C-alpha positions in Angstrom: 190.6 2.9 74.0 192.0 6.6 71.0 193.9 7.4 73.6 195.8 4.2 73.9 196.5 3.4 70.4 198.0 7.4 69.7 200.0 6.4 73.0 201.2 3.0 71.5 202.1 4.6 67.8 204.0 7.5 69.5 206.2 5.3 72.0 207.5 3.1 68.5 207.6 5.9 66.8 210.0 8.0 69.2 211.8 4.7 69.6 212.7 4.1 66.3 213.1 7.7 64.2 215.4 5.9 62.0 213.2 3.5 60.8 210.1 6.1 60.5 212.4 8.1 58.0 213.5 5.7 56.0 210.4 3.8 55.7 208.2 7.1 55.2 211.1 8.2 52.2 210.3 4.6 50.3 206.3 5.2 50.5 203.7 3.0 51.2 205.0 -0.6 52.6 205.1 -3.9 50.5 204.0 -6.2 52.9 203.4 -9.0 50.4 207.0 -8.5 49.6 207.8 -8.4 53.2 205.8 -11.8 54.1 207.2 -13.6 51.4 210.8 -13.0 52.9 209.5 -13.5 56.5 211.1 -17.2 58.0 208.0 -19.6 59.9 208.6 -19.1 62.8 208.1 -14.7 62.3 205.0 -15.6 60.4 203.6 -17.4 63.2 204.5 -14.9 65.8 203.0 -12.0 63.3 199.4 -14.0 63.2 199.5 -14.2 66.8 200.2 -10.8 67.9 197.4 -7.8 67.3 198.9 -5.1 65.7 198.3 -1.7 68.0 198.3 0.5 65.4 194.9 -1.7 63.2 192.7 -2.4 65.4 191.1 -5.9 64.6 193.8 -6.8 62.5 197.0 -8.8 63.3 200.6 -7.7 62.5 200.8 -9.9 59.4 197.7 -8.0 58.0 198.5 -4.4 59.0 199.7 -2.4 56.7 200.8 0.4 58.6 204.6 1.8 59.2 204.8 0.5 63.2 203.6 -2.2 62.0 206.3 -2.9 59.6 209.1 -1.5 62.6 207.1 -4.5 65.2 207.8 -7.0 62.7 211.2 -5.8 62.0 212.2 -6.2 65.7 210.2 -9.5 65.7 212.4 -10.9 63.2 215.9 -9.6 64.7 214.9 -11.2 67.9 214.3 -14.2 66.3 217.9 -14.3 64.6 219.6 -13.5 67.8 218.7 -16.2 69.2 215.4 -15.5 71.0 212.6 -18.1 71.0 208.8 -17.1 70.1 207.5 -18.0 73.8 210.0 -14.8 75.3 209.2 -12.9 72.4 205.6 -13.6 72.7 205.9 -12.9 76.8 208.2 -9.5 75.9 205.5 -8.4 73.6 202.4 -8.7 76.1 204.4 -7.3 79.2 205.3 -4.1 77.4 201.6 -3.5 75.3 199.7 -5.4 77.7 197.7 -8.6 76.6 195.3 -7.4 74.4 198.2 -7.4 72.4 198.2 -11.1 71.8 195.4 -12.8 69.5 194.3 -15.3 71.9 193.6 -15.6 75.4 196.2 -17.0 77.5 195.9 -20.6 78.8 196.0 -19.8 82.9 193.5 -18.5 85.1 190.1 -17.0 83.4 192.1 -17.5 80.3 191.6 -21.3 80.6 188.0 -21.0 81.1 187.7 -19.1 78.6 189.9 -22.0 76.0 187.7 -24.7 77.5 183.9 -23.1 78.1 183.1 -24.1 74.3 184.4 -27.5 74.2 182.1 -28.1 77.8 179.1 -26.5 76.6 179.1 -28.3 73.7 179.5 -31.8 75.0 177.1 -30.7 77.7 174.2 -29.6 74.8 175.0 -33.4 73.1 174.4 -35.2 76.5 171.2 -33.2 76.6 169.5 -33.4 73.4 170.2 -37.3 73.5 168.4 -37.5 77.0 165.9 -35.4 75.7 165.3 -37.4 72.5 165.2 -41.0 74.1 162.8 -39.7 76.5 161.2 -38.0 73.2 161.1 -41.9 71.8 159.7 -43.8 74.9 156.7 -41.3 75.3 156.0 -42.1 71.4 156.9 -46.6 72.0 154.2 -46.0 74.9 151.4 -44.1 72.6 151.9 -46.2 70.2 151.4 -49.6 72.4 148.5 -48.2 73.9 146.9 -47.3 70.4 147.6 -50.9 69.5 146.0 -52.3 72.2 143.1 -50.3 72.2 142.6 -51.1 68.3 142.8 -54.7 69.2 139.9 -54.7 71.8 139.9 -56.3 74.9 141.9 -59.6 74.9 141.6 -63.5 76.2 142.2 -61.4 80.2 138.1 -60.3 80.0 136.2 -63.2 82.5 133.8 -65.0 80.7 130.9 -64.7 82.9 131.1 -60.7 82.5 131.1 -61.5 78.6 127.9 -63.8 78.9 126.4 -61.0 81.4 127.0 -58.2 78.8 125.7 -59.5 75.6 123.1 -60.5 77.5 122.2 -56.3 78.8 123.2 -55.5 75.3 120.3 -57.5 73.7 117.8 -56.4 76.7 118.5 -53.4 75.3 118.3 -53.6 71.7 114.9 -55.5 72.5 113.7 -52.3 74.8 115.1 -49.4 72.5 
């Protein structure tokens, strides 16, 4: 990974020695002043492209002179009439798709974009089904407990009821 970053730095430095000398002569770059001058499209692109010089940072956040060079190149391309989409495609072709801040929406990239939404939807459906079955089980248990508490209902045969009472009296007399 470090070899890739070093190769990228050397490629940019070799391609743009003039800008490097002027950037070093000016001292550390003031990225806040540069960002204030940027137009909206350029800012959007800076936020969408990862910096090859600062691992894990976008071009908008990278303080490196190499990133300044890339930001100037993007501004020049946009002012020259190139579309933001073609600038992104050009940088992805030159530096690799890892330069893009988000996976492209094609092939596996589409799966990566859709998977979280699909998984959340399936999880919500599964949770809803599980909660409904738990509620039904609870309601059935409550109904059974209520029926038990009420005792035998009017469906008991009267002759069986008389026989039971007679046997209980006999039992009480013997005991």
